[in-house]
C-alpha positions as a LaTeX table, in Angstrom:
\begin{tabular}{lrrr}
\hline
Residue & $x$ (\AA) & $y$ (\AA) & $z$ (\AA) \\
\hline
Met1 & $-40.48$ & 47.13 & $-67.88$ \\
Ala2 & $-37.59$ & 46.31 & $-65.60$ \\
Val3 & $-38.08$ & 46.18 & $-61.85$ \\
Pro4 & $-35.38$ & 47.30 & $-59.47$ \\
Leu5 & $-34.05$ & 44.68 & $-57.17$ \\
Arg6 & $-31.89$ & 45.60 & $-54.17$ \\
Phe7 & $-30.23$ & 43.15 & $-51.85$ \\
Arg8 & $-26.95$ & 42.28 & $-50.18$ \\
Leu9 & $-24.84$ & 39.81 & $-52.29$ \\
Asn10 & $-21.64$ & 38.44 & $-50.89$ \\
Glu11 & $-21.37$ & 41.20 & $-48.36$ \\
Glu12 & $-21.86$ & 43.95 & $-51.02$ \\
Asp13 & $-25.07$ & 45.97 & $-51.63$ \\
Val14 & $-26.28$ & 45.46 & $-55.18$ \\
Glu15 & $-29.10$ & 46.94 & $-57.23$ \\
Ile16 & $-30.03$ & 45.48 & $-60.55$ \\
His17 & $-33.06$ & 45.76 & $-62.78$ \\
Val18 & $-34.86$ & 42.51 & $-63.61$ \\
Gln19 & $-37.52$ & 41.99 & $-66.36$ \\
Asp20 & $-39.27$ & 39.39 & $-64.32$ \\
Pro21 & $-39.09$ & 39.42 & $-60.49$ \\
Thr22 & $-40.71$ & 35.92 & $-60.48$ \\
Ala23 & $-37.66$ & 34.54 & $-62.34$ \\
Pro24 & $-35.50$ & 32.02 & $-60.40$ \\
Leu25 & $-32.78$ & 33.66 & $-58.38$ \\
Leu26 & $-30.41$ & 31.14 & $-60.09$ \\
Asp27 & $-31.04$ & 32.89 & $-63.41$ \\
Val28 & $-30.42$ & 36.33 & $-62.02$ \\
Leu29 & $-27.14$ & 35.16 & $-60.34$ \\
Arg30 & $-25.83$ & 33.40 & $-63.42$ \\
Gly31 & $-27.30$ & 35.51 & $-66.24$ \\
Asp32 & $-27.61$ & 39.02 & $-64.84$ \\
Leu33 & $-24.72$ & 39.02 & $-62.36$ \\
Gly34 & $-22.28$ & 36.64 & $-64.09$ \\
Leu35 & $-21.89$ & 34.44 & $-60.87$ \\
Thr36 & $-21.62$ & 30.97 & $-62.48$ \\
Gly37 & $-20.34$ & 29.10 & $-59.45$ \\
Thr38 & $-23.97$ & 28.24 & $-58.60$ \\
Lys39 & $-25.01$ & 25.41 & $-60.91$ \\
Ser40 & $-28.30$ & 24.60 & $-62.54$ \\
Gly41 & $-29.22$ & 20.89 & $-62.07$ \\
Cys42 & $-32.86$ & 19.75 & $-61.69$ \\
Ala43 & $-34.66$ & 23.06 & $-61.87$ \\
Ile44 & $-37.10$ & 21.79 & $-59.23$ \\
Gly45 & $-35.29$ & 22.42 & $-56.01$ \\
Tyr46 & $-34.26$ & 18.78 & $-55.40$ \\
Cys47 & $-30.71$ & 18.12 & $-56.42$ \\
Gly48 & $-28.91$ & 20.82 & $-54.49$ \\
Ala49 & $-26.59$ & 22.00 & $-57.21$ \\
Cys50 & $-27.95$ & 25.51 & $-57.04$ \\
Thr51 & $-27.74$ & 25.92 & $-53.27$ \\
Val52 & $-27.06$ & 29.45 & $-52.01$ \\
Val53 & $-27.40$ & 30.86 & $-48.60$ \\
Val54 & $-30.25$ & 33.47 & $-48.00$ \\
Asp55 & $-30.34$ & 35.15 & $-44.60$ \\
Gly56 & $-28.28$ & 32.25 & $-43.21$ \\
Glu57 & $-30.41$ & 29.47 & $-44.66$ \\
Ala58 & $-29.40$ & 27.12 & $-47.48$ \\
Val59 & $-31.97$ & 27.40 & $-50.24$ \\
Pro60 & $-32.36$ & 26.01 & $-53.81$ \\
Ser61 & $-31.92$ & 29.13 & $-55.85$ \\
Cys62 & $-33.69$ & 27.46 & $-58.85$ \\
Val63 & $-37.05$ & 27.79 & $-57.08$ \\
Gln64 & $-36.37$ & 30.96 & $-55.09$ \\
Met65 & $-38.07$ & 33.87 & $-56.89$ \\
Ala66 & $-35.54$ & 36.64 & $-57.44$ \\
Gly67 & $-37.94$ & 39.31 & $-56.27$ \\
Leu68 & $-38.28$ & 37.67 & $-52.82$ \\
Val69 & $-34.60$ & 38.46 & $-52.09$ \\
Glu70 & $-35.35$ & 42.11 & $-51.97$ \\
Gly71 & $-33.60$ & 43.55 & $-48.89$ \\
Arg72 & $-32.18$ & 40.21 & $-47.88$ \\
Asp73 & $-28.66$ & 38.75 & $-47.66$ \\
Val74 & $-27.55$ & 36.34 & $-50.27$ \\
Arg75 & $-24.32$ & 34.44 & $-50.34$ \\
Thr76 & $-22.93$ & 32.39 & $-53.20$ \\
Val77 & $-19.86$ & 30.22 & $-53.49$ \\
Glu78 & $-18.04$ & 33.26 & $-54.95$ \\
Gly79 & $-18.60$ & 35.09 & $-51.69$ \\
Leu80 & $-16.74$ & 32.56 & $-49.59$ \\
Gly81 & $-13.16$ & 32.89 & $-48.53$ \\
Gly82 & $-11.38$ & 36.19 & $-48.78$ \\
Pro83 & $-7.88$ & 37.77 & $-48.86$ \\
Asp84 & $-6.63$ & 35.15 & $-46.35$ \\
Gly85 & $-7.66$ & 32.25 & $-48.66$ \\
Leu86 & $-10.38$ & 29.77 & $-48.87$ \\
Asp87 & $-13.26$ & 29.25 & $-46.46$ \\
Pro88 & $-12.70$ & 26.31 & $-44.09$ \\
Val89 & $-15.38$ & 24.27 & $-45.90$ \\
Gln90 & $-13.55$ & 24.87 & $-49.22$ \\
Asn91 & $-10.22$ & 24.02 & $-47.59$ \\
Ala92 & $-11.76$ & 20.74 & $-46.32$ \\
Phe93 & $-12.99$ & 19.79 & $-49.77$ \\
Val94 & $-9.48$ & 20.37 & $-51.16$ \\
Lys95 & $-7.78$ & 18.56 & $-48.28$ \\
Cys96 & $-10.10$ & 15.49 & $-48.45$ \\
Ser97 & $-10.50$ & 15.42 & $-52.31$ \\
Gly98 & $-14.26$ & 15.84 & $-51.73$ \\
Leu99 & $-14.84$ & 16.61 & $-55.46$ \\
Gln100 & $-14.30$ & 14.94 & $-58.79$ \\
Cys101 & $-16.19$ & 16.63 & $-61.65$ \\
Gly102 & $-16.96$ & 19.61 & $-59.30$ \\
Phe103 & $-20.48$ & 20.18 & $-60.55$ \\
Cys104 & $-22.12$ & 19.52 & $-57.21$ \\
Thr105 & $-19.26$ & 20.90 & $-55.13$ \\
Pro106 & $-20.64$ & 24.57 & $-54.85$ \\
Gly107 & $-23.95$ & 23.31 & $-53.59$ \\
His108 & $-22.43$ & 20.94 & $-51.12$ \\
Val109 & $-20.02$ & 23.73 & $-49.90$ \\
Met110 & $-22.83$ & 26.28 & $-49.41$ \\
Ala111 & $-25.12$ & 23.76 & $-47.67$ \\
Leu112 & $-22.33$ & 22.84 & $-45.24$ \\
Arg113 & $-21.39$ & 26.58 & $-44.76$ \\
Ala114 & $-24.99$ & 27.31 & $-43.74$ \\
Leu115 & $-25.06$ & 24.30 & $-41.36$ \\
Leu116 & $-21.75$ & 25.23 & $-39.75$ \\
Asp117 & $-22.81$ & 28.88 & $-39.43$ \\
Glu118 & $-25.93$ & 27.74 & $-37.53$ \\
Asp119 & $-24.19$ & 24.88 & $-35.59$ \\
Pro120 & $-20.39$ & 24.98 & $-35.66$ \\
Asp121 & $-20.24$ & 21.48 & $-34.11$ \\
Pro122 & $-22.94$ & 19.38 & $-35.73$ \\
Gly123 & $-23.13$ & 15.66 & $-35.08$ \\
Glu124 & $-22.65$ & 12.96 & $-37.65$ \\
Glu125 & $-26.36$ & 12.71 & $-38.32$ \\
Arg126 & $-26.76$ & 16.44 & $-39.19$ \\
Leu127 & $-23.69$ & 16.21 & $-41.51$ \\
Arg128 & $-25.06$ & 13.22 & $-43.16$ \\
Glu129 & $-28.51$ & 14.91 & $-43.65$ \\
Thr130 & $-26.88$ & 17.91 & $-45.15$ \\
Val131 & $-24.79$ & 15.96 & $-47.56$ \\
Asp132 & $-27.72$ & 13.71 & $-48.40$ \\
Gly133 & $-29.71$ & 16.79 & $-49.56$ \\
Asn134 & $-27.31$ & 17.36 & $-52.55$ \\
Tyr135 & $-26.79$ & 14.87 & $-55.34$ \\
Cys136 & $-23.43$ & 13.73 & $-56.52$ \\
Arg137 & $-22.98$ & 11.23 & $-59.34$ \\
Cys138 & $-19.19$ & 10.84 & $-59.16$ \\
Thr139 & $-17.94$ & 10.34 & $-55.59$ \\
Gly140 & $-20.25$ & 8.04 & $-53.76$ \\
Tyr141 & $-20.19$ & 10.62 & $-50.94$ \\
Val142 & $-17.41$ & 9.03 & $-48.94$ \\
Lys143 & $-14.94$ & 11.99 & $-49.71$ \\
Ile144 & $-17.75$ & 14.54 & $-49.32$ \\
Leu145 & $-18.50$ & 13.23 & $-45.83$ \\
Asp146 & $-14.84$ & 13.25 & $-45.09$ \\
Ser147 & $-14.77$ & 16.89 & $-46.25$ \\
Ala148 & $-17.71$ & 17.71 & $-44.01$ \\
Arg149 & $-16.05$ & 16.19 & $-40.95$ \\
Ala150 & $-12.77$ & 18.00 & $-41.76$ \\
Ala151 & $-14.72$ & 21.28 & $-42.11$ \\
Val152 & $-15.94$ & 20.81 & $-38.58$ \\
Glu153 & $-12.44$ & 20.07 & $-37.29$ \\
Leu154 & $-11.03$ & 23.07 & $-39.12$ \\
Gly155 & $-13.73$ & 25.26 & $-37.52$ \\
Arg156 & $-12.84$ & 23.84 & $-34.08$ \\
Ala157 & $-9.20$ & 24.49 & $-34.58$ \\
Ala158 & $-9.88$ & 28.09 & $-35.72$ \\
Arg159 & $-12.09$ & 28.74 & $-32.74$ \\
Ala160 & $-9.60$ & 27.28 & $-30.38$ \\
Ala161 & $-6.93$ & 29.66 & $-31.89$ \\
Gly162 & $-9.34$ & 32.48 & $-31.50$ \\
Glu163 & $-9.82$ & 32.97 & $-35.30$ \\
Gly164 & $-13.68$ & 32.87 & $-35.53$ \\
Arg165 & $-14.93$ & 30.29 & $-37.79$ \\
\hline
\end{tabular}
């Protein structure tokens, strides 16, 4: 018997019916909702490929039970940006070539977005810790760290111009 699940997803209220509320949120996002930007990597919450933001916190969606997002706010990479273009973190990844194959990129972007929403001006150590929490097999992290630093600078510039983030 399907169980209703209601939550806010990328700034829109959703209600779906899931067969198993203990299923990983990742499976619901990808399979039931068609949001394939969030990637499946390790399935044990370690690699960071499946990172989404739940109530402002970066979480591995592969170990987050779907039923536990009832009434909560979930944000995926598809929910970034808007009519004016890409999110500053996404822009920074483009500007600094912070991706190669792109598999880990959504997880990095979401982890950095959560960090910058919490602390718009984190120091180098926090940036490194956040980047270190997501595996990348292609880049060696240099360009990813450059992207993280650029995202901070883009945020500073936007705040100075009175544009928010």
